C-alpha positions as a Markdown table, in Angstrom:
| # | Residue | x | y | z |
|---|---|---|---|---|
| 1 | Met | -208.9 | 22.4 | 42.3 |
| 2 | Gln | -212.7 | 22.9 | 42.0 |
| 3 | Gln | -213.8 | 25.4 | 39.4 |
| 4 | Ile | -216.5 | 27.8 | 40.2 |
| 5 | His | -219.0 | 28.4 | 37.4 |
| 6 | Ser | -220.8 | 31.7 | 37.5 |
| 7 | Thr | -224.1 | 32.1 | 35.8 |
| 8 | Glu | -225.0 | 35.6 | 34.7 |
| 9 | Trp | -228.4 | 36.7 | 35.7 |
| 10 | His | -230.6 | 39.7 | 35.0 |
| 11 | Ile | -233.3 | 41.6 | 36.7 |
| 12 | Tyr | -235.5 | 43.0 | 34.0 |
| 13 | Ala | -238.7 | 45.0 | 33.4 |
| 14 | Leu | -241.4 | 44.6 | 30.8 |
| 15 | Arg | -243.2 | 47.7 | 29.6 |
| 16 | Glu | -245.5 | 48.8 | 26.8 |
| 17 | Pro | -243.6 | 50.1 | 23.8 |
| 18 | Ser | -243.0 | 53.8 | 23.8 |
| 19 | Lys | -244.2 | 54.1 | 27.5 |
| 20 | Thr | -242.1 | 54.3 | 30.6 |
| 21 | Glu | -244.5 | 52.5 | 33.0 |
| 22 | Ile | -243.1 | 49.2 | 34.1 |
| 23 | Arg | -245.7 | 46.4 | 34.0 |
| 24 | Tyr | -243.7 | 43.4 | 35.2 |
| 25 | Ile | -240.3 | 42.8 | 36.9 |
| 26 | Gly | -238.6 | 39.4 | 36.7 |
| 27 | Lys | -235.3 | 37.7 | 37.1 |
| 28 | Thr | -233.7 | 35.3 | 34.6 |
| 29 | Val | -230.5 | 33.4 | 33.8 |
| 30 | Val | -231.4 | 32.8 | 30.1 |
| 31 | Pro | -230.5 | 35.4 | 27.4 |
| 32 | Ile | -232.8 | 38.4 | 27.7 |
| 33 | Lys | -234.2 | 38.1 | 24.2 |
| 34 | Arg | -235.1 | 34.5 | 24.8 |
| 35 | Arg | -236.9 | 35.4 | 28.0 |
| 36 | Leu | -239.0 | 38.0 | 26.2 |
| 37 | Asn | -239.9 | 35.4 | 23.6 |
| 38 | Gln | -240.9 | 33.0 | 26.5 |
| 39 | His | -243.2 | 35.6 | 27.9 |
| 40 | Val | -244.9 | 36.2 | 24.5 |
| 41 | Tyr | -245.3 | 32.4 | 24.0 |
| 42 | Asp | -246.6 | 31.9 | 27.5 |
| 43 | Ser | -249.3 | 34.6 | 26.9 |
| 44 | Ser | -250.8 | 32.4 | 24.2 |
| 45 | Arg | -251.3 | 29.5 | 26.7 |
| 46 | Glu | -254.4 | 29.0 | 28.9 |
| 47 | Gly | -254.7 | 31.0 | 32.0 |
| 48 | Lys | -255.8 | 34.5 | 32.7 |
| 49 | Thr | -253.0 | 36.1 | 34.7 |
| 50 | His | -252.8 | 39.9 | 34.6 |
| 51 | Lys | -249.4 | 39.7 | 32.8 |
| 52 | Arg | -250.7 | 37.2 | 30.1 |
| 53 | Cys | -253.8 | 39.3 | 29.4 |
| 54 | Trp | -251.7 | 42.5 | 29.1 |
| 55 | Ile | -249.3 | 40.8 | 26.7 |
| 56 | Arg | -252.2 | 39.4 | 24.7 |
| 57 | Ser | -253.7 | 42.9 | 24.4 |
| 58 | Leu | -250.4 | 44.1 | 23.0 |
| 59 | Ile | -250.2 | 41.3 | 20.5 |
| 60 | Ala | -253.7 | 42.1 | 19.3 |
| 61 | Lys | -252.5 | 45.6 | 18.5 |
| 62 | Gly | -249.5 | 44.2 | 16.6 |
| 63 | Lys | -247.0 | 45.0 | 19.4 |
| 64 | Thr | -244.9 | 43.1 | 21.9 |
| 65 | Pro | -243.5 | 44.3 | 25.2 |
| 66 | Asp | -240.2 | 46.1 | 25.5 |
| 67 | Ile | -237.7 | 44.5 | 27.9 |
| 68 | Asp | -235.2 | 46.5 | 29.8 |
| 69 | Ile | -232.3 | 45.1 | 31.9 |
| 70 | Leu | -232.4 | 46.8 | 35.3 |
| 71 | Tyr | -229.5 | 45.0 | 36.9 |
| 72 | Ser | -227.1 | 42.2 | 36.1 |
| 73 | Gly | -224.9 | 40.0 | 38.2 |
């Protein structure tokens, strides 16, 4: 009998701390805290995407984005 492996996934939102405005929505299968850390790390790499610039501006203020799970499956 074949086993079916289910992978939990999350739809999540990144937002500025203490604000409710969502700045980015994504989907991941990795643990949510790890995904946030990946976003922070990626912002330090080359490239000027809107998301990376926004995260860099937060880091310059001593902050990191908040991450909220919107839906899981």
